[in-house]
Structure formats: C-alpha cells, structure tokens
MMTF fields as JSON, N, C-alpha, C and O atoms, coordinates in Angstrom:
{
  "mmtfVersion": "1.0.0",
  "mmtfProducer": "UNKNOWN",
  "numBonds": 443,
  "numAtoms": 444,
  "numGroups": 111,
  "numChains": 1,
  "numModels": 1,
  "chainsPerModel": [1],
  "groupsPerChain": [111],
  "chainIdList": ["A"],
  "bondAtomList": [4, 2, 8, 6, 12, 10, 16, 14, 20, 18, 24, 22, 28, 26, 32, 30, 36, 34, 40, 38, 44, 42, 48, 46, 52, 50, 56, 54, 60, 58, 64, 62, 68, 66, 72, 70, 76, 74, 80, 78, 84, 82, 88, 86, 92, 90, 96, 94, 100, 98, 104, 102, 108, 106, 112, 110, 116, 114, 120, 118, 124, 122, 128, 126, 132, 130, 136, 134, 140, 138, 144, 142, 148, 146, 152, 150, 156, 154, 160, 158, 164, 162, 168, 166, 172, 170, 176, 174, 180, 178, 184, 182, 188, 186, 192, 190, 196, 194, 200, 198, 204, 202, 208, 206, 212, 210, 216, 214, 220, 218, 224, 222, 228, 226, 232, 230, 236, 234, 240, 238, 244, 242, 248, 246, 252, 250, 256, 254, 260, 258, 264, 262, 268, 266, 272, 270, 276, 274, 280, 278, 284, 282, 288, 286, 292, 290, 296, 294, 300, 298, 304, 302, 308, 306, 312, 310, 316, 314, 320, 318, 324, 322, 328, 326, 332, 330, 336, 334, 340, 338, 344, 342, 348, 346, 352, 350, 356, 354, 360, 358, 364, 362, 368, 366, 372, 370, 376, 374, 380, 378, 384, 382, 388, 386, 392, 390, 396, 394, 400, 398, 404, 402, 408, 406, 412, 410, 416, 414, 420, 418, 424, 422, 428, 426, 432, 430, 436, 434, 440, 438],
  "bondOrderList": [1, 1, 1, 1, 1, 1, 1, 1, 1, 1, 1, 1, 1, 1, 1, 1, 1, 1, 1, 1, 1, 1, 1, 1, 1, 1, 1, 1, 1, 1, 1, 1, 1, 1, 1, 1, 1, 1, 1, 1, 1, 1, 1, 1, 1, 1, 1, 1, 1, 1, 1, 1, 1, 1, 1, 1, 1, 1, 1, 1, 1, 1, 1, 1, 1, 1, 1, 1, 1, 1, 1, 1, 1, 1, 1, 1, 1, 1, 1, 1, 1, 1, 1, 1, 1, 1, 1, 1, 1, 1, 1, 1, 1, 1, 1, 1, 1, 1, 1, 1, 1, 1, 1, 1, 1, 1, 1, 1, 1, 1],
  "groupList": [{"groupName": "MET", "atomNameList": ["N", "CA", "C", "O"], "elementList": ["N", "C", "C", "O"], "formalChargeList": [0, 0, 0, 0], "bondAtomList": [1, 0, 2, 1, 3, 2], "bondOrderList": [1, 1, 2], "singleLetterCode": "M", "chemCompType": "L-PEPTIDE LINKING"}, {"groupName": "ALA", "atomNameList": ["N", "CA", "C", "O"], "elementList": ["N", "C", "C", "O"], "formalChargeList": [0, 0, 0, 0], "bondAtomList": [1, 0, 2, 1, 3, 2], "bondOrderList": [1, 1, 2], "singleLetterCode": "A", "chemCompType": "L-PEPTIDE LINKING"}, {"groupName": "ASP", "atomNameList": ["N", "CA", "C", "O"], "elementList": ["N", "C", "C", "O"], "formalChargeList": [0, 0, 0, 0], "bondAtomList": [1, 0, 2, 1, 3, 2], "bondOrderList": [1, 1, 2], "singleLetterCode": "D", "chemCompType": "L-PEPTIDE LINKING"}, {"groupName": "CYS", "atomNameList": ["N", "CA", "C", "O"], "elementList": ["N", "C", "C", "O"], "formalChargeList": [0, 0, 0, 0], "bondAtomList": [1, 0, 2, 1, 3, 2], "bondOrderList": [1, 1, 2], "singleLetterCode": "C", "chemCompType": "L-PEPTIDE LINKING"}, {"groupName": "TYR", "atomNameList": ["N", "CA", "C", "O"], "elementList": ["N", "C", "C", "O"], "formalChargeList": [0, 0, 0, 0], "bondAtomList": [1, 0, 2, 1, 3, 2], "bondOrderList": [1, 1, 2], "singleLetterCode": "Y", "chemCompType": "L-PEPTIDE LINKING"}, {"groupName": "LEU", "atomNameList": ["N", "CA", "C", "O"], "elementList": ["N", "C", "C", "O"], "formalChargeList": [0, 0, 0, 0], "bondAtomList": [1, 0, 2, 1, 3, 2], "bondOrderList": [1, 1, 2], "singleLetterCode": "L", "chemCompType": "L-PEPTIDE LINKING"}, {"groupName": "VAL", "atomNameList": ["N", "CA", "C", "O"], "elementList": ["N", "C", "C", "O"], "formalChargeList": [0, 0, 0, 0], "bondAtomList": [1, 0, 2, 1, 3, 2], "bondOrderList": [1, 1, 2], "singleLetterCode": "V", "chemCompType": "L-PEPTIDE LINKING"}, {"groupName": "THR", "atomNameList": ["N", "CA", "C", "O"], "elementList": ["N", "C", "C", "O"], "formalChargeList": [0, 0, 0, 0], "bondAtomList": [1, 0, 2, 1, 3, 2], "bondOrderList": [1, 1, 2], "singleLetterCode": "T", "chemCompType": "L-PEPTIDE LINKING"}, {"groupName": "SER", "atomNameList": ["N", "CA", "C", "O"], "elementList": ["N", "C", "C", "O"], "formalChargeList": [0, 0, 0, 0], "bondAtomList": [1, 0, 2, 1, 3, 2], "bondOrderList": [1, 1, 2], "singleLetterCode": "S", "chemCompType": "L-PEPTIDE LINKING"}, {"groupName": "LYS", "atomNameList": ["N", "CA", "C", "O"], "elementList": ["N", "C", "C", "O"], "formalChargeList": [0, 0, 0, 0], "bondAtomList": [1, 0, 2, 1, 3, 2], "bondOrderList": [1, 1, 2], "singleLetterCode": "K", "chemCompType": "L-PEPTIDE LINKING"}, {"groupName": "GLY", "atomNameList": ["N", "CA", "C", "O"], "elementList": ["N", "C", "C", "O"], "formalChargeList": [0, 0, 0, 0], "bondAtomList": [1, 0, 2, 1, 3, 2], "bondOrderList": [1, 1, 2], "singleLetterCode": "G", "chemCompType": "PEPTIDE LINKING"}, {"groupName": "GLU", "atomNameList": ["N", "CA", "C", "O"], "elementList": ["N", "C", "C", "O"], "formalChargeList": [0, 0, 0, 0], "bondAtomList": [1, 0, 2, 1, 3, 2], "bondOrderList": [1, 1, 2], "singleLetterCode": "E", "chemCompType": "L-PEPTIDE LINKING"}, {"groupName": "ARG", "atomNameList": ["N", "CA", "C", "O"], "elementList": ["N", "C", "C", "O"], "formalChargeList": [0, 0, 0, 0], "bondAtomList": [1, 0, 2, 1, 3, 2], "bondOrderList": [1, 1, 2], "singleLetterCode": "R", "chemCompType": "L-PEPTIDE LINKING"}, {"groupName": "ILE", "atomNameList": ["N", "CA", "C", "O"], "elementList": ["N", "C", "C", "O"], "formalChargeList": [0, 0, 0, 0], "bondAtomList": [1, 0, 2, 1, 3, 2], "bondOrderList": [1, 1, 2], "singleLetterCode": "I", "chemCompType": "L-PEPTIDE LINKING"}, {"groupName": "GLN", "atomNameList": ["N", "CA", "C", "O"], "elementList": ["N", "C", "C", "O"], "formalChargeList": [0, 0, 0, 0], "bondAtomList": [1, 0, 2, 1, 3, 2], "bondOrderList": [1, 1, 2], "singleLetterCode": "Q", "chemCompType": "L-PEPTIDE LINKING"}, {"groupName": "PRO", "atomNameList": ["N", "CA", "C", "O"], "elementList": ["N", "C", "C", "O"], "formalChargeList": [0, 0, 0, 0], "bondAtomList": [1, 0, 2, 1, 3, 2], "bondOrderList": [1, 1, 2], "singleLetterCode": "P", "chemCompType": "L-PEPTIDE LINKING"}, {"groupName": "TRP", "atomNameList": ["N", "CA", "C", "O"], "elementList": ["N", "C", "C", "O"], "formalChargeList": [0, 0, 0, 0], "bondAtomList": [1, 0, 2, 1, 3, 2], "bondOrderList": [1, 1, 2], "singleLetterCode": "W", "chemCompType": "L-PEPTIDE LINKING"}, {"groupName": "PHE", "atomNameList": ["N", "CA", "C", "O"], "elementList": ["N", "C", "C", "O"], "formalChargeList": [0, 0, 0, 0], "bondAtomList": [1, 0, 2, 1, 3, 2], "bondOrderList": [1, 1, 2], "singleLetterCode": "F", "chemCompType": "L-PEPTIDE LINKING"}, {"groupName": "HIS", "atomNameList": ["N", "CA", "C", "O"], "elementList": ["N", "C", "C", "O"], "formalChargeList": [0, 0, 0, 0], "bondAtomList": [1, 0, 2, 1, 3, 2], "bondOrderList": [1, 1, 2], "singleLetterCode": "H", "chemCompType": "L-PEPTIDE LINKING"}, {"groupName": "ASN", "atomNameList": ["N", "CA", "C", "O"], "elementList": ["N", "C", "C", "O"], "formalChargeList": [0, 0, 0, 0], "bondAtomList": [1, 0, 2, 1, 3, 2], "bondOrderList": [1, 1, 2], "singleLetterCode": "N", "chemCompType": "L-PEPTIDE LINKING"}],
  "groupTypeList": [0, 1, 1, 2, 3, 4, 5, 6, 4, 7, 7, 7, 1, 8, 9, 10, 2, 1, 11, 9, 6, 1, 12, 13, 13, 1, 14, 9, 12, 5, 8, 1, 3, 7, 14, 13, 11, 10, 15, 13, 8, 8, 13, 4, 16, 16, 14, 10, 11, 5, 11, 9, 2, 12, 11, 16, 9, 3, 7, 17, 9, 7, 7, 9, 14, 9, 4, 1, 11, 5, 11, 14, 11, 13, 9, 9, 13, 18, 15, 4, 2, 13, 15, 11, 13, 13, 1, 13, 15, 13, 11, 9, 10, 8, 17, 11, 4, 6, 11, 16, 5, 9, 8, 11, 5, 9, 11, 19, 17, 11, 8],
  "groupIdList": [1, 2, 3, 4, 5, 6, 7, 8, 9, 10, 11, 12, 13, 14, 15, 16, 17, 18, 19, 20, 21, 22, 23, 24, 25, 26, 27, 28, 29, 30, 31, 32, 33, 34, 35, 36, 37, 38, 39, 40, 41, 42, 43, 44, 45, 46, 47, 48, 49, 50, 51, 52, 53, 54, 55, 56, 57, 58, 59, 60, 61, 62, 63, 64, 65, 66, 67, 68, 69, 70, 71, 72, 73, 74, 75, 76, 77, 78, 79, 80, 81, 82, 83, 84, 85, 86, 87, 88, 89, 90, 91, 92, 93, 94, 95, 96, 97, 98, 99, 100, 101, 102, 103, 104, 105, 106, 107, 108, 109, 110, 111],
  "secStructList": [7, 4, 4, 4, 3, 3, 3, 3, 3, 3, 3, 3, 1, 1, 2, 2, 2, 2, 2, 2, 2, 2, 2, 2, 2, 2, 2, 6, 6, 1, 7, 1, 3, 3, 3, 3, 3, 3, 3, 3, 3, 3, 3, 3, 3, 3, 6, 6, 3, 3, 3, 3, 3, 3, 3, 3, 3, 3, 3, 3, 3, 3, 3, 6, 6, 6, 2, 2, 2, 2, 2, 2, 2, 2, 2, 2, 2, 7, 1, 1, 1, 1, 7, 7, 7, 3, 3, 3, 3, 7, 7, 7, 7, 7, 2, 2, 2, 2, 2, 2, 2, 2, 2, 2, 6, 7, 4, 4, 4, 7, 7],
  "xCoordList": [0.847, -0.025, 0.924, 1.781, 0.649, 1.475, 1.43, 2.356, 0.322, 0.119, 0.943, 0.93, 1.692, 2.547, 3.912, 4.852, 3.997, 5.322, 5.309, 4.276, 6.504, 6.556, 7.618, 8.56, 7.364, 8.395, 8.786, 7.888, 10.062, 10.48, 11.554, 12.561, 11.427, 12.136, 12.951, 12.519, 14.225, 15.043, 16.022, 16.178, 16.567, 17.59, 18.734, 18.7, 19.762, 21.091, 21.808, 21.405, 22.88, 23.574, 24.422, 24.629, 24.989, 25.866, 25.566, 24.688, 26.133, 25.988, 26.581, 26.007, 27.803, 28.703, 27.824, 27.874, 27.057, 26.233, 25.115, 24.705, 24.571, 23.38, 23.827, 23.101, 24.91, 25.427, 25.838, 25.741, 26.307, 26.612, 25.409, 25.397, 24.525, 23.299, 22.64, 22.204, 22.527, 21.781, 22.724, 22.129, 23.973, 24.805, 24.5, 24.234, 24.531, 24.404, 22.974, 22.852, 21.924, 20.593, 20.41, 19.684, 21.14, 20.952, 21.716, 21.213, 22.825, 23.545, 22.927, 23.154, 22.06, 21.274, 19.968, 19.155, 19.689, 18.503, 17.167, 16.101, 17.359, 16.222, 15.5, 14.334, 16.199, 15.458, 16.032, 17.176, 15.146, 15.428, 16.283, 17.222, 15.879, 16.671, 16.437, 15.322, 17.486, 17.54, 17.9, 18.866, 17.175, 17.501, 17.822, 17.089, 19.084, 19.41, 19.332, 19.858, 18.685, 18.587, 19.101, 19.06, 19.658, 20.007, 21.175, 21.582, 21.633, 21.145, 19.757, 19.352, 19.12, 17.662, 17.957, 18.831, 16.924, 17.118, 15.946, 14.788, 16.132, 15.399, 15.302, 16.311, 14.101, 13.93, 13.051, 11.997, 13.439, 12.887, 13.242, 14.211, 12.378, 12.732, 13.613, 13.401, 14.585, 15.269, 15.835, 16.658, 15.391, 15.884, 15.607, 16.466, 14.3, 13.742, 14.487, 14.426, 15.066, 15.705, 15.194, 14.933, 15.057, 14.439, 15.841, 16.611, 16.139, 17.22, 16.908, 15.786, 18.108, 18.13, 19.334, 20.394, 19.256, 20.255, 20.172, 19.078, 21.302, 21.434, 21.416, 22.259, 20.443, 20.338, 20.367, 20.252, 20.521, 20.217, 19.243, 19.326, 18.092, 17.008, 17.167, 17.345, 17.085, 17.202, 15.632, 14.809, 15.347, 14.15, 14.355, 14.915, 13.949, 13.98, 12.769, 11.632, 12.987, 11.779, 11.87, 12.892, 10.891, 10.887, 9.512, 8.529, 9.427, 8.09, 7.57, 8.365, 6.389, 5.738, 6.384, 6.429, 6.938, 7.516, 8.776, 9.117, 9.578, 10.888, 10.997, 12.081, 9.687, 9.773, 10.507, 11.574, 9.926, 10.347, 11.86, 12.548, 12.401, 13.949, 14.725, 15.73, 14.04, 14.717, 14.578, 15.539, 13.52, 13.561, 14.575, 15.301, 14.684, 15.711, 17.005, 17.733, 17.444, 18.719, 19.068, 20.226, 18.163, 18.286, 18.74, 19.823, 17.887, 18.046, 19.489, 20.159, 19.952, 21.175, 22.398, 23.342, 22.389, 23.544, 23.429, 24.428, 22.277, 22.061, 22.856, 22.86, 23.493, 24.201, 23.28, 23.754, 21.977, 21.276, 20.838, 20.599, 20.59, 19.7, 18.472, 18.167, 17.632, 16.201, 16.162, 15.702, 16.533, 16.389, 14.909, 14.05, 14.661, 13.395, 13.257, 14.075, 12.255, 11.905, 10.326, 9.563, 9.963, 8.483, 8.215, 8.932, 7.146, 6.948, 5.56, 4.565, 5.46, 4.22, 3.844, 4.733, 2.687, 2.358, 2.318, 2.017, 2.692, 2.521, 1.143, 0.847, 0.375, -1.017, -1.117, -1.724, -0.494, -0.466, 1.063, 1.857, 1.23, 2.482, 2.571, 1.742, 3.35, 3.55, 3.592, 4.25, 2.977, 2.916, 4.411, 4.864, 5.079, 6.353, 7.515, 8.441, 7.267, 8.166, 8.11, 9.129, 6.689, 6.259, 6.719, 7.096, 6.663, 7.193, 8.582, 9.094, 9.369, 10.923, 11.231, 11.961, 10.672, 10.959, 10.829, 11.742, 9.529, 9.34, 10.26, 10.82, 10.45, 11.66, 12.931, 13.668, 13.286, 14.634, 14.971, 16.125, 13.749, 13.688, 13.219, 12.99, 13.078, 12.721, 13.696, 14.904, 12.977, 13.784, 15.054, 16.056, 14.877, 16.202, 17.294, 18.312, 17.308, 18.516, 19.205, 20.356, 18.409, 19.183, 20.47, 20.629, 21.365, 22.884, 22.868, 23.884],
  "yCoordList": [-1.173, -0.058, 1.173, 1.27, 2.165, 3.417, 4.315, 5.063, 4.203, 5.145, 5.063, 5.949, 3.952, 3.5, 4.009, 3.836, 4.654, 5.331, 6.988, 7.616, 7.583, 8.938, 9.414, 8.72, 10.717, 11.513, 12.373, 13.005, 12.569, 13.383, 14.47, 14.047, 15.676, 16.72, 17.349, 17.548, 17.71, 18.74, 19.483, 19.092, 20.444, 21.282, 21.499, 21.451, 21.739, 21.867, 22.951, 23.276, 23.604, 24.77, 24.297, 25.147, 23.143, 22.732, 21.523, 20.861, 21.012, 19.724, 18.701, 17.653, 19.077, 18.127, 17.803, 16.645, 18.687, 18.548, 17.638, 16.779, 17.894, 16.947, 15.482, 14.556, 15.274, 14.129, 13.221, 11.994, 14.029, 13.415, 12.928, 11.843, 13.718, 13.552, 12.365, 11.431, 12.305, 11.253, 10.007, 8.93, 9.97, 8.844, 8.172, 6.97, 8.877, 8.432, 7.996, 6.873, 8.537, 7.997, 6.668, 5.754, 6.677, 5.318, 4.252, 3.142, 4.563, 3.556, 2.992, 1.889, 3.975, 3.356, 2.786, 2.44, 2.653, 2.023, 2.824, 2.253, 4.176, 4.986, 5.372, 5.767, 5.25, 5.696, 4.619, 4.179, 4.22, 3.315, 4.112, 3.611, 5.264, 6.013, 7.573, 8.06, 8.246, 9.781, 10.525, 10.116, 11.566, 12.195, 13.57, 14.231, 14.063, 15.451, 16.369, 16.099, 17.452, 18.414, 19.777, 20.159, 20.55, 21.86, 22.141, 21.337, 23.378, 24.378, 24.888, 25.045, 25.11, 25.904, 27.201, 27.378, 28.054, 29.324, 29.386, 29.199, 29.599, 29.726, 31.232, 31.935, 31.68, 32.981, 32.712, 32.087, 33.132, 32.823, 33.71, 34.458, 33.688, 34.444, 33.742, 32.565, 34.463, 33.736, 34.791, 35.605, 34.797, 35.681, 37.049, 37.929, 37.258, 38.621, 39.194, 40.417, 38.606, 38.907, 38.055, 36.866, 38.63, 38.087, 37.701, 38.611, 36.461, 35.876, 35.274, 34.939, 35.195, 34.379, 33.627, 34.159, 32.355, 31.372, 30.347, 30.038, 29.791, 28.647, 27.408, 27.215, 26.514, 25.195, 24.039, 24.152, 22.928, 21.633, 21.03, 21.017, 20.381, 19.734, 18.015, 17.371, 17.491, 15.909, 15.555, 16.191, 14.553, 13.648, 12.319, 11.499, 12.049, 10.806, 9.881, 10.351, 8.59, 7.691, 6.851, 6.189, 6.823, 5.94, 5.474, 5.823, 4.607, 4.334, 4.824, 5.358, 4.713, 5.235, 4.826, 5.586, 3.618, 2.988, 3.659, 3.791, 4.134, 4.615, 6.035, 6.574, 6.782, 8.134, 8.622, 9.231, 8.343, 9.038, 8.837, 9.783, 7.685, 7.612, 8.537, 9.195, 8.457, 9.192, 10.77, 11.481, 11.31, 12.791, 12.971, 13.965, 12.031, 12.201, 12.26, 13.214, 11.263, 11.223, 12.487, 12.905, 13.077, 14.306, 15.289, 15.867, 15.482, 16.554, 16.368, 17.363, 15.17, 14.866, 15.248, 15.87, 14.876, 14.998, 16.528, 17.124, 16.968, 18.217, 19.474, 19.699, 20.229, 21.419, 22.677, 23.668, 22.592, 23.66, 23.517, 22.392, 24.935, 24.724, 24.162, 23.253, 24.601, 24.054, 23.555, 24.368, 22.418, 21.8, 21.741, 21.383, 22.087, 21.659, 20.326, 19.69, 19.742, 18.227, 18.276, 18.622, 17.905, 17.771, 16.433, 16.0, 15.764, 14.572, 14.5, 14.911, 14.044, 13.823, 12.312, 11.547, 11.879, 10.401, 10.401, 11.332, 9.132, 8.853, 8.261, 7.184, 8.906, 8.447, 7.195, 6.159, 7.442, 6.283, 6.288, 7.229, 5.053, 4.607, 3.252, 2.433, 2.902, 1.745, 0.624, 0.852, -0.567, -1.509, -2.129, -2.523, -2.184, -2.656, -1.719, -2.179, -0.401, 0.535, 0.53, 0.419, 0.672, 0.624, -0.639, -0.627, -1.745, -2.977, -2.926, -3.311, -2.386, -2.419, -1.389, -1.75, -0.297, 0.773, -0.008, 0.01, -0.733, -1.241, -2.425, -2.579, -3.212, -4.124, -3.854, -4.657, -2.722, -2.199, -1.752, -1.65, -1.456, -0.967, -1.84, -1.466, -3.194, -4.186, -4.292, -4.116, -4.661, -4.547, -5.542, -5.318, -6.561, -7.551, -6.981, -7.672, -5.841, -5.278, -4.288, -3.875, -3.974, -3.065, -3.517, -4.677, -2.582, -2.966, -2.772, -2.991],
  "zCoordList": [0.028, -0.097, 0.051, 0.929, -0.982, -1.139, 0.052, 0.366, 0.684, 1.68, 2.894, 3.749, 2.976, 4.078, 3.8, 4.575, 2.651, 2.132, 2.135, 1.906, 2.405, 2.456, 1.483, 1.101, 1.104, 0.683, 1.665, 2.221, 2.055, 2.918, 2.459, 1.891, 2.641, 2.092, 3.078, 4.213, 2.686, 3.602, 2.56, 1.403, 3.04, 2.171, 2.949, 4.179, 2.291, 2.734, 2.064, 0.947, 2.609, 2.065, 1.003, 0.137, 0.822, -0.041, -0.656, -0.101, -1.782, -2.426, -1.499, -1.2, -1.047, -0.176, 1.118, 1.532, 1.762, 2.94, 2.624, 3.404, 1.278, 0.977, 0.698, 1.06, 0.115, -0.012, 1.152, 1.187, 2.085, 3.328, 4.179, 4.76, 4.195, 4.797, 3.98, 4.652, 2.681, 2.012, 2.193, 2.218, 2.313, 2.481, 3.815, 3.847, 4.853, 6.263, 6.32, 6.81, 5.978, 5.81, 5.093, 5.484, 4.025, 3.149, 4.02, 4.196, 4.517, 5.334, 6.564, 7.06, 7.01, 8.254, 7.832, 8.69, 6.42, 5.895, 6.333, 6.564, 6.415, 6.658, 5.413, 5.42, 4.394, 3.001, 2.12, 2.245, 1.207, 0.119, -0.98, -1.599, -1.111, -1.945, -1.887, -1.704, -2.045, -1.786, -3.154, -3.798, -3.595, -4.707, -4.322, -3.586, -4.895, -4.616, -5.747, -6.827, -5.526, -6.639, -6.141, -4.972, -7.339, -6.958, -7.97, -8.808, -7.764, -6.609, -7.067, -8.218, -5.882, -6.071, -5.159, -4.31, -5.625, -4.989, -3.725, -4.1, -2.46, -1.351, -0.934, -0.879, -0.655, -0.042, 1.204, 1.091, 2.257, 3.631, 4.598, 4.467, 5.787, 6.841, 7.934, 8.226, 8.524, 9.364, 10.322, 9.905, 11.67, 12.846, 12.308, 12.359, 11.741, 11.433, 10.183, 10.057, 9.399, 8.22, 7.093, 7.272, 5.98, 4.817, 4.092, 3.783, 3.845, 3.401, 1.932, 1.554, 1.163, -0.183, -0.176, 0.156, -0.536, -0.528, -1.589, -2.06, -1.999, -2.778, -1.991, -1.115, -2.279, -1.5, -2.4, -3.62, -1.787, -2.336, -1.747, -0.519, -2.341, -1.979, -1.959, -2.994, -0.803, -0.501, -0.509, 0.148, -1.264, -1.254, -0.819, -1.546, 0.296, 0.771, 0.498, 0.543, 0.218, -0.052, 1.195, 1.377, 2.063, 3.272, 3.644, 2.991, 4.795, 5.077, 6.36, 7.133, 6.666, 7.793, 8.951, 9.918, 8.983, 10.13, 10.357, 11.533, 9.391, 9.468, 9.671, 9.896, 9.581, 9.655, 10.87, 10.811, 11.876, 13.249, 13.38, 13.764, 13.09, 13.173, 12.182, 12.448, 10.942, 9.992, 10.317, 10.025, 10.861, 11.309, 12.437, 12.407, 13.487, 14.358, 13.723, 13.997, 12.808, 12.42, 11.51, 11.534, 10.752, 10.069, 11.117, 11.017, 12.151, 13.164, 13.724, 14.0, 13.887, 14.569, 13.641, 14.128, 12.294, 11.414, 10.661, 10.258, 10.561, 9.561, 10.178, 11.388, 9.286, 9.77, 10.096, 10.651, 9.735, 10.197, 11.348, 11.788, 12.262, 13.519, 13.423, 14.196, 12.505, 12.49, 11.098, 10.297, 10.618, 9.153, 8.778, 9.584, 7.586, 7.089, 6.972, 6.306, 7.573, 7.384, 7.219, 8.121, 6.023, 5.674, 5.036, 4.134, 5.528, 4.984, 4.24, 4.837, 3.083, 2.331, 2.137, 1.763, 2.348, 2.056, 0.514, -0.233, 0.207, -1.194, -1.365, -0.848, -2.028, -2.205, -3.105, -2.834, -4.098, -5.305, -5.828, -5.824, -6.248, -6.933, -7.574, -7.177, -8.41, -9.138, -8.105, -7.09, -8.224, -7.121, -7.042, -5.968, -8.141, -8.173, -7.4, -6.733, -7.629, -6.96, -5.524, -4.842, -4.927, -3.663, -2.936, -1.764, -3.718, -2.975, -2.79, -1.739, -3.93, -3.92, -2.561, -1.637, -2.598, -1.553, -0.129, 0.697, 0.083, 1.455, 1.615, 2.7, 0.7, 0.907, 1.171, 1.742, 0.785, 1.084, 2.466, 2.882, 3.244, 4.563, 5.648, 6.798, 5.128, 6.249, 7.212, 7.049, 8.472, 9.499, 9.558, 10.237, 8.823, 8.841, 8.133, 8.088, 7.553, 6.859, 7.908, 7.77, 8.917, 9.837, 10.499, 10.881, 10.619, 11.13, 12.686, 13.346]
}
C-alpha cells in the first residue's frame, strides 16, 4: 500500500552536505533512495531577516515505520539549527516501485 510510504524533504547549504546526509541516511536504511536536486533558490525569513540562498534539496523515500527515526537522524546530522523536514504521504505509486521501497527498508536489513 503506497500510503505506508512517504517522501521526506530537507534542504542543505551545499551539495557536499546534501550528499553526506543522504549517504548516512542510506547506510542506516532509513531511506530506500534519496534524490539530490540543486542548486535551488530559497527565499525565507530567518531571525527577523529576509534571506536568499542557494540550497540543495534532498528527497528521501521512506516508510511510515521509519519516519520518526529518519527525522531524528536528520536533526542529529544536519548542519542547520532548524532543518526543514517535511513528510508527504505517497497516495499512489506503481505496485512494483512501492514494494521495492518497502523491501529495502525491512527490519532484517538494519545494522
């Protein structure tokens, strides 16, 4: 069932940071796949100031069961004080892809 899977987003200030976060998350089997896009432009409020930065967007593919651990790990390793962490349930997806995603994150793979 696709609803048991999430797309989780975060952004980083550099491609190197994005790759580091993605690699750690993958090694811990908290995401079956992470895509890195960038650079993107972000305009946002931070500490009372309007900011504009280049960032890299990470999209993690994970399961509902892994989300809490994924969120905690991102907070632990992310260089931002308050990293963006947004999860969106996957409403629909191809059966084969969803089954692959879930199979890559089964508990028996954890180290």
